[in-house]
N, C-alpha and C positions, 0 to 999 in steps of 0.2 A: 480538507481531508482530516479525519480523526487520526490521532497518533496511535502507534503501537505502544505497549507498555512492557518494558523489560524489568522483571523482578529478579533480584539476586540478594545474596546474604553477605557479600563482601569477601568471600573466600577466594583464593587464587584462581580456581576454575571459573568462578563467576566473573571476576574482574577481567580475565582473558576473554571470556565470551562477550562481555560488555563491549570491549574494544572492537571485537570482530563485528558485532551487530551495528555499532555506530558507523564503522567503516563501510558496511554493506548498505545500510539504508539511510545514513545521514543523521546527524544529531537533531535536525529539525523535524524528523519524522518519528522519533521515538522518545518516550519519557523514561528515564532511568529511575528505578525505585530500589534503594538498598533497604530491604526490610530488616536487616540486621541493625541498622541505625534508626529506621523509621518503623518501629514495631506496630504503630497504629494502622498500618496498611496491610497487615497480615490477613485480616478477615476479608478485605477487598480482594486480595490475591486468591484466597481460597474460593471466594464466591465466583471468581472468574475462571475457576477450574484448575488453578495451579496446584499441583501435587508435590512438586519438588522444584528447587531452584538450581541453576538459572532457568528461567522460562520467559518466553515472549508471548504476550497476548496481543493478537492482531486486532485491527479495527473491526473485523467481522466477528470477533468474539472467540476465536480459536486459541487455545492455550498450547503453545509449542514448547515442549520440554527439550532443553539443550544439555547434552552431557548429563552428568549427575553430580551435583555439588552437595546438596543436603535435602532431606525430605522436609516437608512443612512441619512435621512433628518435632524434628530435630531443631528447626529454627525457632519454634515456639517455646522450647524448653531452655 
């Protein structure tokens, strides 16, 4: 099974959501990407439909936006 990808920027809202996602789906089923630390993955997240973080991209390609931590334009600046 393909993993979901959870994108976040390292803010408190994002870290809290990361813990909840891992608890819900299990660490073996989700890849965690902190785009605040790994900026090379920003374009990948945007191509997947991520408009703000935290967001979970499902194996089916749906971008699920969780709460609101930061817009992608905020992350890129």
